[in-house]
DSSP file (Angstrom, degrees, kcal/mol; ACC not computed):
  #  RESIDUE AA STRUCTURE BP1 BP2  ACC     N-H-->O    O-->H-N    N-H-->O    O-->H-N    TCO  KAPPA ALPHA  PHI   PSI    X-CA   Y-CA   Z-CA
    1    1 A M     >        0   0    0      0, 0.0     4,-2.0     0, 0.0     3,-0.3   0.000 360.0 360.0 360.0 -34.4    0.7   15.3   42.0
    2    2 A D  H  >  +     0   0    0      1,-0.2     4,-2.2     2,-0.2     5,-0.2   0.850 360.0  55.9 -62.0 -33.0    0.6   11.5   42.1
    3    3 A C  H  > S+     0   0    0      2,-0.2     4,-1.9     1,-0.2    -1,-0.2   0.853 105.4  51.0 -62.4 -39.8   -3.1   11.6   41.5
    4    4 A V  H  > S+     0   0    0     -3,-0.3     4,-2.3     2,-0.2    -2,-0.2   0.921 112.9  44.2 -65.6 -47.4   -2.6   13.6   38.3
    5    5 A V  H  X S+     0   0    0     -4,-2.0     4,-2.5     2,-0.2    -2,-0.2   0.846 111.8  52.9 -69.6 -34.5    0.0   11.2   36.9
    6    6 A Q  H  X S+     0   0    0     -4,-2.2     4,-2.6    -5,-0.2    -1,-0.2   0.928 111.1  48.5 -69.9 -38.8   -2.1    8.1   37.9
    7    7 A T  H  X S+     0   0    0     -4,-1.9     4,-2.3     1,-0.2    -2,-0.2   0.940 110.9  50.0 -57.9 -48.7   -5.1    9.8   36.0
    8    8 A W  H  X S+     0   0    0     -4,-2.3     4,-0.9     1,-0.2    -2,-0.2   0.939 112.8  46.5 -59.7 -50.3   -2.9   10.4   33.0
    9    9 A I  H >X S+     0   0    0     -4,-2.5     4,-0.7     1,-0.2     3,-0.7   0.906 113.2  48.7 -59.6 -44.5   -1.6    6.7   33.0
   10   10 A T  H 3< S+     0   0    0     -4,-2.6     3,-0.3     1,-0.2    -1,-0.2   0.829 110.6  51.1 -67.3 -33.7   -5.1    5.4   33.4
   11   11 A G  H 3< S+     0   0    0     -4,-2.3    -1,-0.2    -5,-0.2    -2,-0.2   0.601 108.2  52.4 -77.1 -11.4   -6.5    7.6   30.6
   12   12 A T  H << S+     0   0    0     -4,-0.9     2,-0.2    -3,-0.7    -1,-0.2   0.524 100.8  66.4-103.9  -8.9   -3.8    6.6   28.1
   13   13 A I  S  < S-     0   0    0     -4,-0.7     0, 0.0    -3,-0.3     0, 0.0  -0.674  93.0 -89.0-108.9 166.1   -4.1    2.8   28.3
   14   14 A T     >  -     0   0    0     -2,-0.2     4,-2.2     1,-0.1     5,-0.1  -0.309  34.4-118.1 -69.9 157.3   -6.9    0.5   27.3
   15   15 A D  H  > S+     0   0    0      2,-0.2     4,-2.3     1,-0.2     5,-0.2   0.846 114.3  55.3 -66.0 -36.8   -9.6   -0.3   29.9
   16   16 A A  H  > S+     0   0    0      2,-0.2     4,-1.5     1,-0.2    -1,-0.2   0.915 110.8  45.5 -65.9 -42.3   -8.6   -4.1   29.9
   17   17 A L  H  > S+     0   0    0      1,-0.2     4,-2.4     2,-0.2     5,-0.4   0.920 111.3  51.6 -69.1 -41.9   -5.0   -3.2   30.7
   18   18 A A  H  X S+     0   0    0     -4,-2.2     4,-1.9     1,-0.2    -2,-0.2   0.907 109.8  49.2 -62.3 -41.5   -5.9   -0.8   33.4
   19   19 A E  H  < S+     0   0    0     -4,-2.3    -1,-0.2     1,-0.2    -2,-0.2   0.846 114.5  47.9 -63.3 -33.5   -8.2   -3.4   35.1
   20   20 A T  H  < S+     0   0    0     -4,-1.5    -2,-0.2    -5,-0.2    -1,-0.2   0.888 124.7  21.4 -76.4 -42.6   -5.4   -5.9   34.9
   21   21 A V  H  < S+     0   0    0     -4,-2.4     2,-0.5    -5,-0.1    -3,-0.2   0.720 102.8  80.1-103.5 -28.9   -2.4   -3.9   36.2
   22   22 A I     <  -     0   0    0     -4,-1.9     2,-0.4    -5,-0.4     9,-0.0  -0.744  57.0-163.6 -95.0 128.5   -3.7   -1.0   38.3
   23   23 A K    >   -     0   0    0     -2,-0.5     3,-2.0     1,-0.0     8,-0.1  -0.867  31.5-100.7-107.2 140.7   -4.8   -1.6   41.8
   24   24 A F  T 3  S+     0   0    0     -2,-0.4     3,-0.1     1,-0.3    -1,-0.0  -0.316 107.1  20.7 -58.7 134.7   -6.9    0.9   43.7
   25   25 A G  T 3  S+     0   0    0      1,-0.3    -1,-0.3    -3,-0.0     2,-0.1   0.351  93.2 130.6  88.9  -2.8   -4.8    3.0   46.2
   26   26 A T    <   -     0   0    0     -3,-2.0    -1,-0.3     1,-0.1     2,-0.1  -0.358  59.5-107.2 -74.6 163.3   -1.4    2.4   44.4
   27   27 A T     >  -     0   0    0      1,-0.1     4,-2.2    -3,-0.1     5,-0.2  -0.429  26.7-111.4 -82.4 163.0    1.0    5.1   43.5
   28   28 A A  H  > S+     0   0    0      1,-0.2     4,-2.8     2,-0.2     5,-0.2   0.884 119.9  55.7 -60.8 -38.7    1.6    6.2   40.0
   29   29 A R  H  > S+     0   0    0      1,-0.2     4,-2.5     2,-0.2    -1,-0.2   0.928 106.3  48.7 -60.3 -45.7    5.0    4.6   40.2
   30   30 A A  H  > S+     0   0    0      1,-0.2     4,-2.1     2,-0.2    -1,-0.2   0.875 112.4  49.8 -61.7 -38.8    3.6    1.2   41.2
   31   31 A S  H  X S+     0   0    0     -4,-2.2     4,-2.0     2,-0.2    -1,-0.2   0.900 109.2  50.3 -66.7 -40.5    1.2    1.5   38.3
   32   32 A W  H  X S+     0   0    0     -4,-2.8     4,-3.1     1,-0.2    -2,-0.2   0.929 111.0  50.5 -61.6 -46.0    3.9    2.4   35.8
   33   33 A L  H  X S+     0   0    0     -4,-2.5     4,-2.4     1,-0.2    -2,-0.2   0.855 108.0  52.0 -59.0 -40.3    6.0   -0.6   37.0
   34   34 A A  H  X S+     0   0    0     -4,-2.1     4,-1.9     2,-0.2    -1,-0.2   0.891 111.6  46.3 -62.3 -40.8    3.1   -2.9   36.6
   35   35 A I  H  X S+     0   0    0     -4,-2.0     4,-1.6     2,-0.2     5,-0.2   0.943 112.0  51.6 -68.9 -47.1    2.5   -1.8   33.0
   36   36 A E  H  X S+     0   0    0     -4,-3.1     4,-2.6     1,-0.2     3,-0.5   0.942 110.3  49.4 -56.4 -46.0    6.2   -2.0   32.2
   37   37 A S  H  X S+     0   0    0     -4,-2.4     4,-2.5     1,-0.2     5,-0.3   0.896 105.1  57.5 -57.8 -43.0    6.3   -5.5   33.6
   38   38 A Q  H  X S+     0   0    0     -4,-1.9     4,-0.5     1,-0.2    -1,-0.2   0.854 114.8  37.3 -58.8 -35.2    3.3   -6.6   31.6
   39   39 A F  H  < S+     0   0    0     -4,-1.6     4,-0.2    -3,-0.5    -2,-0.2   0.825 116.2  49.3 -89.1 -32.6    5.0   -5.6   28.4
   40   40 A R  H >< S+     0   0    0     -4,-2.6     3,-1.0    -5,-0.2     4,-0.4   0.849 105.7  58.4 -74.6 -34.3    8.6   -6.7   29.1
   41   41 A D  H 3< S+     0   0    0     -4,-2.5     4,-0.3    -5,-0.3     3,-0.2   0.864 112.5  39.8 -62.8 -32.7    7.4  -10.1   30.3
   42   42 A N  T 3X S+     0   0    0     -4,-0.5     4,-2.7    -5,-0.3     5,-0.3   0.439  87.9 104.7 -94.0  -0.8    5.9  -10.8   26.9
   43   43 A H  H <> S+     0   0    0     -3,-1.0     4,-2.1    -4,-0.2    -1,-0.2   0.890  83.1  38.9 -51.9 -53.5    8.7   -9.1   24.9
   44   44 A E  H  > S+     0   0    0     -4,-0.4     4,-2.6    -3,-0.2    -1,-0.2   0.883 115.7  50.9 -66.1 -41.0   10.4  -12.3   23.6
   45   45 A T  H  > S+     0   0    0     -4,-0.3     4,-2.3     2,-0.2    -2,-0.2   0.904 111.1  48.6 -67.0 -41.9    7.3  -14.2   23.0
   46   46 A R  H  X S+     0   0    0     -4,-2.7     4,-2.4     2,-0.2     5,-0.2   0.886 112.1  50.2 -63.9 -40.4    5.8  -11.3   21.0
   47   47 A A  H  X S+     0   0    0     -4,-2.1     4,-2.5    -5,-0.3    -2,-0.2   0.928 109.8  51.2 -62.6 -43.7    9.1  -11.0   19.0
   48   48 A L  H  X S+     0   0    0     -4,-2.6     4,-2.0     1,-0.2    -2,-0.2   0.933 113.7  41.7 -54.3 -52.5    9.1  -14.7   18.2
   49   49 A H  H  X S+     0   0    0     -4,-2.3     4,-2.3     1,-0.2    -1,-0.2   0.859 115.5  50.1 -75.4 -30.3    5.5  -14.7   16.9
   50   50 A L  H  X S+     0   0    0     -4,-2.4     4,-2.6     2,-0.2    -1,-0.2   0.901 109.8  52.8 -69.7 -38.8    6.0  -11.4   14.9
   51   51 A D  H  X S+     0   0    0     -4,-2.5     4,-2.1    -5,-0.2    -2,-0.2   0.907 109.8  47.3 -57.9 -45.4    9.2  -12.8   13.4
   52   52 A A  H  X S+     0   0    0     -4,-2.0     4,-1.4     2,-0.2    -2,-0.2   0.924 113.2  48.2 -62.9 -45.3    7.3  -15.9   12.3
   53   53 A A  H  X S+     0   0    0     -4,-2.3     4,-0.8     1,-0.2    -2,-0.2   0.897 110.9  52.9 -63.8 -40.2    4.4  -13.8   10.9
   54   54 A F  H  < S+     0   0    0     -4,-2.6     3,-0.4     1,-0.2    -1,-0.2   0.911 112.7  41.7 -61.3 -45.1    6.9  -11.5    9.1
   55   55 A H  H  < S+     0   0    0     -4,-2.1    -1,-0.2     1,-0.2    -2,-0.2   0.657 118.8  44.7 -79.6 -16.8    8.7  -14.3    7.4
   56   56 A N  H  < S+     0   0    0     -4,-1.4    -1,-0.2    -3,-0.2    -2,-0.2   0.399  84.9 121.0-106.4  -1.2    5.5  -16.3    6.5
   57   57 A F     <  -     0   0    0     -4,-0.8     2,-0.3    -3,-0.4     3,-0.1  -0.386  42.1-167.3 -67.7 140.4    3.5  -13.3    5.2
   58   58 A K        -     0   0    0      1,-0.1    40,-0.2    -2,-0.1    39,-0.1  -0.926  26.8-126.8-129.9 152.0    2.3  -13.4    1.6
   59   59 A Q    >   +     0   0    0     38,-2.7     3,-2.0    -2,-0.3    39,-0.1   0.898  44.3 164.0 -65.2 -44.7    0.8  -10.7   -0.6
   60   60 A G  T 3  S-     0   0    0     37,-0.3    -1,-0.2     1,-0.3    39,-0.2  -0.391  73.3 -21.3  58.3-130.7   -2.3  -12.5   -1.5
   61   61 A D  T 3  S+     0   0    0     -2,-0.1    -1,-0.3    38,-0.0     2,-0.1   0.231 102.7 123.5 -96.1  11.2   -4.8  -10.2   -3.0
   62   62 A L    <   -     0   0    0     -3,-2.0     2,-0.1     1,-0.1    -3,-0.0  -0.453  63.3-120.1 -69.2 138.9   -3.3   -7.0   -1.4
   63   63 A N     >  -     0   0    0     -2,-0.1     4,-2.8     1,-0.1     5,-0.2  -0.378  33.7-100.3 -70.6 163.8   -2.4   -4.1   -3.7
   64   64 A I  H  > S+     0   0    0      1,-0.2     4,-2.9     2,-0.2     5,-0.3   0.874 121.0  52.3 -58.1 -40.8    1.3   -3.1   -3.6
   65   65 A T  H  > S+     0   0    0      1,-0.2     4,-2.1     2,-0.2    -1,-0.2   0.968 115.1  40.8 -65.3 -48.8    0.8    0.0   -1.4
   66   66 A A  H  > S+     0   0    0      2,-0.2     4,-1.8     1,-0.2    -2,-0.2   0.881 116.0  51.2 -67.7 -33.5   -1.1   -2.1    1.3
   67   67 A Y  H  X S+     0   0    0     -4,-2.8     4,-2.6     2,-0.2     5,-0.2   0.955 112.6  44.5 -63.3 -52.4    1.3   -5.0    0.9
   68   68 A C  H  X S+     0   0    0     -4,-2.9     4,-2.6     1,-0.2     5,-0.2   0.859 111.8  53.4 -64.4 -35.5    4.4   -2.8    1.4
   69   69 A R  H  X S+     0   0    0     -4,-2.1     4,-2.4    -5,-0.3    -1,-0.2   0.913 110.9  46.9 -65.2 -43.6    2.8   -0.9    4.3
   70   70 A K  H  X S+     0   0    0     -4,-1.8     4,-2.4     2,-0.2    -2,-0.2   0.941 113.1  47.4 -63.3 -50.8    2.1   -4.2    6.0
   71   71 A V  H  X S+     0   0    0     -4,-2.6     4,-2.1     1,-0.2    -2,-0.2   0.937 115.1  45.2 -58.0 -49.0    5.6   -5.6    5.5
   72   72 A K  H  X S+     0   0    0     -4,-2.6     4,-2.5    -5,-0.2    -1,-0.2   0.889 109.9  56.0 -68.3 -36.1    7.3   -2.4    6.6
   73   73 A G  H  X S+     0   0    0     -4,-2.4     4,-2.4    -5,-0.2    -1,-0.2   0.923 108.6  47.2 -58.3 -45.8    4.9   -2.2    9.6
   74   74 A M  H  X S+     0   0    0     -4,-2.4     4,-2.2     2,-0.2    -1,-0.2   0.902 111.3  50.5 -58.5 -44.3    6.0   -5.6   10.7
   75   75 A A  H  X S+     0   0    0     -4,-2.1     4,-1.9     2,-0.2    10,-0.3   0.901 111.2  49.4 -61.3 -42.5    9.7   -4.8   10.3
   76   76 A D  H  X S+     0   0    0     -4,-2.5     4,-2.2     1,-0.2    -1,-0.2   0.906 109.5  52.0 -63.2 -42.7    9.2   -1.6   12.4
   77   77 A A  H  X S+     0   0    0     -4,-2.4     4,-0.8     1,-0.2    -2,-0.2   0.897 109.4  49.1 -61.2 -39.5    7.4   -3.6   15.1
   78   78 A L  H  <>S+     0   0    0     -4,-2.2     5,-3.2     1,-0.2     3,-0.3   0.857 108.5  52.5 -67.1 -34.2   10.3   -6.0   15.2
   79   79 A R  H ><5S+     0   0    0     -4,-1.9     3,-1.6     1,-0.2    -1,-0.2   0.893 106.8  54.5 -69.2 -35.0   12.8   -3.2   15.5
   80   80 A D  H 3<5S+     0   0    0     -4,-2.2    -1,-0.2     1,-0.3    -2,-0.2   0.758 105.6  53.5 -68.3 -20.6   10.7   -1.8   18.4
   81   81 A L  T 3<5S-     0   0    0     -4,-0.8    -1,-0.3    -3,-0.3    -2,-0.2   0.190 126.5-102.5 -97.4  16.9   11.1   -5.2   20.1
   82   82 A S  T < 5S+     0   0    0     -3,-1.6    -3,-0.2    -5,-0.1    -2,-0.1   0.794  96.4 110.0  72.7  30.0   14.8   -5.0   19.7
   83   83 A K      < -     0   0    0     -5,-3.2    -3,-0.1    -8,-0.1    -4,-0.1  -0.512  54.6-167.3-131.3  62.8   14.8   -7.4   16.7
   84   84 A P        -     0   0    0      0, 0.0     2,-0.5     0, 0.0    -8,-0.1  -0.125  11.8-145.9 -57.3 146.4   15.8   -5.0   13.9
   85   85 A I        -     0   0    0    -10,-0.3    -6,-0.1     4,-0.0    -2,-0.0  -0.965  18.6-133.1-111.2 120.7   15.4   -6.2   10.3
   86   86 A N     >  -     0   0    0     -2,-0.5     4,-2.3     1,-0.1     3,-0.2  -0.325  23.9-107.0 -76.7 161.7   18.0   -4.7    8.0
   87   87 A D  H  > S+     0   0    0      1,-0.2     4,-2.3     2,-0.2     5,-0.2   0.792 116.6  53.6 -57.6 -37.0   17.0   -3.2    4.6
   88   88 A R  H  > S+     0   0    0      2,-0.2     4,-2.7     1,-0.2    -1,-0.2   0.933 111.3  46.2 -63.5 -49.5   18.4   -6.2    2.5
   89   89 A T  H  > S+     0   0    0      1,-0.2     4,-2.4     2,-0.2     5,-0.2   0.885 110.4  53.8 -60.8 -41.3   16.4   -8.7    4.5
   90   90 A L  H  X S+     0   0    0     -4,-2.3     4,-2.3     2,-0.2    -2,-0.2   0.932 111.9  44.6 -56.2 -49.8   13.3   -6.4    4.3
   91   91 A V  H  X S+     0   0    0     -4,-2.3     4,-2.5     2,-0.2     5,-0.2   0.895 112.1  51.5 -66.4 -40.2   13.6   -6.3    0.4
   92   92 A L  H  X S+     0   0    0     -4,-2.7     4,-2.7     2,-0.2    -2,-0.2   0.944 112.9  45.6 -61.6 -45.2   14.3  -10.1    0.1
   93   93 A N  H  X S+     0   0    0     -4,-2.4     4,-1.7     1,-0.2    -2,-0.2   0.899 112.5  52.2 -63.7 -41.4   11.2  -10.9    2.2
   94   94 A L  H  < S+     0   0    0     -4,-2.3    -1,-0.2    -5,-0.2    -2,-0.2   0.939 114.6  40.4 -61.8 -45.9    9.1   -8.4    0.2
   95   95 A L  H >< S+     0   0    0     -4,-2.5     3,-1.1     1,-0.2    -2,-0.2   0.845 112.8  55.4 -73.2 -34.4   10.1   -9.9   -3.1
   96   96 A R  H 3< S+     0   0    0     -4,-2.7    -1,-0.2    -5,-0.2    -2,-0.2   0.852 108.1  49.4 -62.2 -34.8    9.8  -13.5   -1.9
   97   97 A S  T 3< S+     0   0    0     -4,-1.7   -38,-2.7    -5,-0.2   -37,-0.3   0.268  81.2 121.1 -92.3  10.7    6.3  -13.0   -0.7
   98   98 A L    <   -     0   0    0     -3,-1.1     2,-0.1   -40,-0.2    -3,-0.0  -0.366  65.1-112.6 -71.8 153.0    4.9  -11.4   -3.9
   99   99 A N    >   -     0   0    0    -39,-0.2     3,-1.8     1,-0.1     4,-0.2  -0.317  39.3 -90.2 -78.0 173.6    2.0  -13.1   -5.6
  100  100 A G  G >  S+     0   0    0      1,-0.3     3,-1.2     2,-0.2     4,-0.3   0.721 119.7  69.0 -60.6 -24.3    2.4  -14.6   -9.0
  101  101 A R  G 3  S+     0   0    0      1,-0.2    -1,-0.3     2,-0.1     3,-0.2   0.824 107.5  40.5 -61.6 -29.5    1.4  -11.5  -11.0
  102  102 A F  G <> S+     0   0    0     -3,-1.8     4,-2.7     1,-0.2    -1,-0.2   0.278  81.7 107.8-106.0   7.9    4.6   -9.9   -9.8
  103  103 A E  H <> S+     0   0    0     -3,-1.2     4,-1.7    -4,-0.2    -1,-0.2   0.856  78.8  50.2 -56.2 -40.1    7.0  -12.8  -10.2
  104  104 A A  H  > S+     0   0    0     -4,-0.3     4,-1.8    -3,-0.2    -1,-0.2   0.896 112.5  44.3 -64.2 -46.0    8.8  -11.5  -13.1
  105  105 A I  H  > S+     0   0    0      1,-0.2     4,-3.1     2,-0.2     5,-0.3   0.887 112.2  56.1 -68.3 -38.8    9.6   -8.0  -11.7
  106  106 A G  H  X S+     0   0    0     -4,-2.7     4,-2.0     2,-0.2    -2,-0.2   0.893 107.4  46.5 -61.3 -39.2   10.6   -9.7   -8.4
  107  107 A L  H  X S+     0   0    0     -4,-1.7     4,-1.3     2,-0.2    -1,-0.2   0.887 112.8  51.1 -66.5 -40.8   13.1  -11.9  -10.1
  108  108 A H  H  < S+     0   0    0     -4,-1.8     3,-0.3     1,-0.2     4,-0.2   0.928 111.2  47.4 -61.2 -46.6   14.4   -8.7  -12.0
  109  109 A L  H >< S+     0   0    0     -4,-3.1     3,-1.5     1,-0.2    -2,-0.2   0.902 108.3  55.9 -72.3 -36.4   14.8   -6.7   -8.8
  110  110 A C  H 3< S+     0   0    0     -4,-2.0    -1,-0.2     1,-0.3    -2,-0.2   0.850 110.3  45.0 -61.2 -30.4   16.6   -9.6   -7.0
  111  111 A R  T 3< S+     0   0    0     -4,-1.3    -1,-0.3    -3,-0.3    -2,-0.2   0.377  88.4 121.8 -94.9   6.8   19.3   -9.7   -9.7
  112  112 A G    <   -     0   0    0     -3,-1.5    -3,-0.0    -4,-0.2    -4,-0.0  -0.465  62.7-118.2 -74.3 141.0   19.7   -6.0   -9.8
  113  113 A R  S    S+     0   0    0     -2,-0.2     2,-0.2     2,-0.1    -2,-0.0  -0.990 103.5  30.1-121.4 128.0   23.2   -4.5   -9.1
  114  114 A P  S    S-     0   0    0      0, 0.0    -1,-0.1     0, 0.0    -3,-0.0   0.677 109.4-113.2 -65.4 163.4   23.3   -2.8   -6.8
  115  115 A F        -     0   0    0     -2,-0.2    -2,-0.1     1,-0.1    -5,-0.1  -0.460  40.4-109.3 -66.1 135.4   20.6   -4.5   -4.8
  116  116 A P        -     0   0    0      0, 0.0   -25,-0.1     0, 0.0    -1,-0.1  -0.293  24.5-122.8 -71.5 152.7   17.6   -2.1   -4.5
  117  117 A T     >  -     0   0    0      1,-0.1     4,-2.6   -26,-0.1     5,-0.2  -0.283  35.9 -97.7 -77.7 172.3   16.6   -0.5   -1.2
  118  118 A F  H  > S+     0   0    0      1,-0.2     4,-2.1     2,-0.2     5,-0.1   0.895 125.0  48.4 -63.3 -38.2   13.2   -0.9    0.1
  119  119 A L  H  > S+     0   0    0      2,-0.2     4,-2.8     1,-0.2     5,-0.2   0.890 111.9  50.4 -69.0 -41.5   11.9    2.4   -1.3
  120  120 A E  H  > S+     0   0    0      1,-0.2     4,-2.8     2,-0.2     5,-0.2   0.957 113.0  46.3 -61.4 -46.3   13.5    1.6   -4.7
  121  121 A A  H  X S+     0   0    0     -4,-2.6     4,-2.5     1,-0.2    -1,-0.2   0.905 111.5  50.5 -61.4 -40.8   11.8   -1.8   -4.7
  122  122 A R  H  X S+     0   0    0     -4,-2.1     4,-2.5    -5,-0.2    -1,-0.2   0.938 111.0  49.5 -62.7 -45.7    8.5   -0.4   -3.6
  123  123 A N  H  X S+     0   0    0     -4,-2.8     4,-2.7     1,-0.2     5,-0.2   0.951 111.6  49.1 -59.2 -48.3    8.6    2.3   -6.4
  124  124 A D  H  X S+     0   0    0     -4,-2.8     4,-2.2     1,-0.2    -1,-0.2   0.905 112.1  48.5 -53.2 -44.3    9.4   -0.4   -9.0
  125  125 A L  H  X S+     0   0    0     -4,-2.5     4,-2.1    -5,-0.2    -1,-0.2   0.867 110.3  50.2 -68.0 -36.8    6.6   -2.5   -7.8
  126  126 A L  H  X S+     0   0    0     -4,-2.5     4,-2.3     2,-0.2    -2,-0.2   0.911 111.4  49.3 -65.9 -43.5    4.1    0.4   -7.8
  127  127 A L  H  X S+     0   0    0     -4,-2.7     4,-2.4     1,-0.2    -2,-0.2   0.888 109.2  51.7 -65.9 -37.8    5.2    1.2  -11.4
  128  128 A E  H  X S+     0   0    0     -4,-2.2     4,-2.6    -5,-0.2    -1,-0.2   0.914 109.9  50.8 -62.7 -43.5    4.7   -2.4  -12.4
  129  129 A E  H  X S+     0   0    0     -4,-2.1     4,-2.3     1,-0.2    -2,-0.2   0.916 109.8  49.1 -56.8 -44.1    1.2   -2.3  -10.9
  130  130 A L  H  X S+     0   0    0     -4,-2.3     4,-2.2     1,-0.2    -1,-0.2   0.902 110.9  49.5 -61.7 -42.7    0.4    0.8  -12.8
  131  131 A T  H  X S+     0   0    0     -4,-2.4     4,-2.2     1,-0.2    -2,-0.2   0.896 110.2  51.7 -64.1 -39.0    1.6   -0.7  -16.0
  132  132 A M  H  X S+     0   0    0     -4,-2.6     4,-1.1     1,-0.2    -1,-0.2   0.910 109.8  49.5 -60.7 -42.6   -0.4   -3.9  -15.4
  133  133 A A  H  < S+     0   0    0     -4,-2.3     4,-0.4     1,-0.2     3,-0.2   0.896 111.3  49.2 -62.5 -39.8   -3.6   -1.8  -14.8
  134  134 A E  H >< S+     0   0    0     -4,-2.2     3,-1.3     1,-0.2    -1,-0.2   0.908 111.0  48.1 -69.9 -41.7   -3.0    0.2  -18.0
  135  135 A S  H 3< S+     0   0    0     -4,-2.2    -1,-0.2     1,-0.3    -2,-0.2   0.670 101.9  66.8 -75.3 -14.9   -2.5   -2.9  -20.1
  136  136 A A  T 3< S+     0   0    0     -4,-1.1    -1,-0.3    -3,-0.2    -2,-0.2   0.630  76.2 108.3 -78.6 -12.0   -5.7   -4.5  -18.6
  137  137 A L  S <  S-     0   0    0     -3,-1.3    -3,-0.0    -4,-0.4     5,-0.0  -0.396  81.7-107.6 -65.2 140.1   -7.9   -1.9  -20.3
  138  138 A P    >>  -     0   0    0      0, 0.0     4,-1.4     0, 0.0     3,-0.9  -0.447  22.6-123.6 -69.8 141.4   -9.9   -3.3  -23.1
  139  139 A P  H 3> S+     0   0    0      0, 0.0     4,-2.3     0, 0.0     5,-0.2   0.855 108.0  62.0 -50.4 -41.1   -8.7   -2.1  -26.5
  140  140 A S  H 3> S+     0   0    0      1,-0.2     4,-2.6     2,-0.2     5,-0.3   0.883 100.1  54.5 -58.1 -39.2  -12.2   -0.7  -27.4
  141  141 A A  H <> S+     0   0    0     -3,-0.9     4,-1.8     1,-0.2    -1,-0.2   0.923 109.0  47.0 -63.3 -40.3  -12.0    1.8  -24.6
  142  142 A T  H  X S+     0   0    0     -4,-1.4     4,-1.6     1,-0.2    -1,-0.2   0.906 112.3  49.0 -61.8 -43.6   -8.7    3.0  -25.8
  143  143 A A  H  X S+     0   0    0     -4,-2.3     4,-2.0     2,-0.2    -2,-0.2   0.872 110.0  52.7 -63.9 -38.7  -10.0    3.3  -29.4
  144  144 A L  H  X S+     0   0    0     -4,-2.6     4,-1.5     1,-0.2    -1,-0.2   0.913 108.8  50.1 -63.2 -44.0  -13.2    5.2  -28.1
  145  145 A T  H  < S+     0   0    0     -4,-1.8    -1,-0.2    -5,-0.3    -2,-0.2   0.859 110.5  49.6 -67.0 -35.6  -11.0    7.6  -26.3
  146  146 A A  H  < S+     0   0    0     -4,-1.6    -1,-0.2     1,-0.2    -2,-0.2   0.837 119.3  35.4 -75.3 -32.9   -8.8    8.3  -29.4
  147  147 A T  H  < S+     0   0    0     -4,-2.0     2,-0.7    -5,-0.1     4,-0.3   0.479  84.6 110.4-105.1   1.2  -11.7    8.9  -31.8
  148  148 A S     <  +     0   0    0     -4,-1.5     2,-0.3    -5,-0.2    -4,-0.0  -0.656  55.2  84.6 -78.7 122.3  -14.2   10.7  -29.6
  149  149 A G  S    S-     0   0    0     -2,-0.7    -2,-0.1     2,-0.2    -3,-0.0  -0.918  97.2 -58.7 177.5-158.2  -14.3   14.2  -30.8
  150  150 A S  S    S+     0   0    0     -2,-0.3     2,-0.1     2,-0.1    -2,-0.1   0.178  79.2 136.1 -98.5  21.4  -15.9   16.3  -33.4
  151  151 A A        -     0   0    0     -4,-0.3    -2,-0.2     1,-0.0    -4,-0.0  -0.443  44.8-144.3 -66.9 136.5  -14.6   14.3  -36.3
  152  152 A R        -     0   0    0     -2,-0.1     3,-0.1     1,-0.0    -2,-0.1  -0.750  19.6-110.1 -95.6 147.0  -17.2   13.6  -39.0
  153  153 A P        -     0   0    0      0, 0.0    -1,-0.0     0, 0.0     2,-0.0  -0.523  46.3 -96.5 -71.2 147.2  -17.4   10.4  -41.0
  154  154 A P        -     0   0    0      0, 0.0     3,-0.1     0, 0.0     0, 0.0  -0.302  39.3-110.5 -67.5 151.0  -16.4   10.9  -44.6
  155  155 A A        -     0   0    0      1,-0.1    -3,-0.0    -3,-0.1     0, 0.0  -0.493  40.7 -95.0 -77.7 144.4  -19.2   11.4  -47.1
  156  156 A P    >   -     0   0    0      0, 0.0     3,-0.8     0, 0.0    -1,-0.1  -0.339  29.5-133.0 -61.7 145.7  -19.7    8.6  -49.6
  157  157 A A  T 3  S+     0   0    0      1,-0.2    -2,-0.1    -3,-0.1     0, 0.0   0.774  98.1  62.1 -73.9 -26.2  -17.9    9.2  -52.9
  158  158 A S  T 3  S+     0   0    0      2,-0.1     2,-0.5     0, 0.0    -1,-0.2   0.596  84.2  88.2 -78.9 -12.1  -20.9    8.3  -55.1
  159  159 A V    <   -     0   0    0     -3,-0.8    -4,-0.0     0, 0.0     0, 0.0  -0.770  64.3-154.9 -91.2 127.4  -23.1   11.1  -53.9
  160  160 A T        -     0   0    0     -2,-0.5     3,-0.1     1,-0.0    -2,-0.1  -0.818  24.6-112.4 -98.9 140.8  -22.9   14.4  -55.6
  161  161 A P        -     0   0    0      0, 0.0     3,-0.1     0, 0.0    -1,-0.0  -0.385  41.0 -96.4 -68.6 147.2  -23.9   17.4  -53.8
  162  162 A P        -     0   0    0      0, 0.0     2,-0.1     0, 0.0     0, 0.0  -0.288  42.8-103.8 -64.1 148.0  -27.1   19.1  -55.1
  163  163 A A        -     0   0    0      1,-0.1     3,-0.0    -3,-0.1    -3,-0.0  -0.359  37.6-106.3 -67.9 149.5  -26.6   22.0  -57.4
  164  164 A A        -     0   0    0     -2,-0.1    -1,-0.1    -3,-0.1     2,-0.1  -0.600  41.6-105.8 -79.5 139.2  -27.2   25.5  -55.9
  165  165 A P        -     0   0    0      0, 0.0     2,-0.3     0, 0.0    -1,-0.1  -0.403  33.1-123.3 -65.2 141.4  -30.5   27.1  -57.0
  166  166 A Q        -     0   0    0     -2,-0.1     2,-0.5    -3,-0.0    -3,-0.0  -0.650  19.1-133.3 -88.1 137.8  -30.1   29.9  -59.5
  167  167 A Q        -     0   0    0     -2,-0.3     2,-0.4     1,-0.0    -1,-0.0  -0.794  14.4-140.5 -95.3 135.7  -31.5   33.2  -58.7
  168  168 A R        -     0   0    0     -2,-0.5     3,-0.0     2,-0.0    -1,-0.0  -0.748  12.4-131.3 -91.0 134.5  -33.6   35.0  -61.3
  169  169 A L    >   -     0   0    0     -2,-0.4     3,-1.0     1,-0.1    -1,-0.0  -0.649  22.6-118.8 -82.9 146.0  -33.3   38.7  -61.8
  170  170 A P  T 3  S+     0   0    0      0, 0.0     2,-0.4     0, 0.0    -1,-0.1   0.822 104.6  48.3 -66.3 -35.8  -36.6   40.6  -61.9
  171  171 A N  T 3         0   0    0      1,-0.2    -2,-0.0    -3,-0.0    -3,-0.0  -0.237 360.0 360.0 -97.6  45.8  -36.3   42.1  -65.4
  172  172 A Q    <         0   0    0     -3,-1.0    -1,-0.2    -2,-0.4    -3,-0.0   0.448 360.0 360.0-104.9 360.0  -35.4   39.0  -67.4
């Protein structure tokens, strides 16, 4: 049975980690403890670096969906390292790190009462992004869309239609 567990452990970790922690001829328990030690020893250091990355992260050129996913992912990773980020701190960091395009909506959301949750802030930012995308369309594209159809241009007023030909009856 130990061989089966050892195979499972080896098959579920990266090759580099397996080469580092698993020694030939050891038990599954010894392999498991070596892996656990590898992750627990770096726990505080990883939390420190991730916390710094979380608080220094900027939106840059990311769209709102990718940006929110990245911020939420870092908060979740910090929670997994026993350093949970509460929702208010998550929203404050999300709004603080927005690029200049979203500065106005960020200020509006910060002043909202009650303070928005992460999901509410994300939805408002997505709506703002959609509004910006709509207003960025050139006016001619909108006009073409509005007039493209089977409408005919009006006939000039000075032109008179030709008279209909008169038919002759045979015995006239």
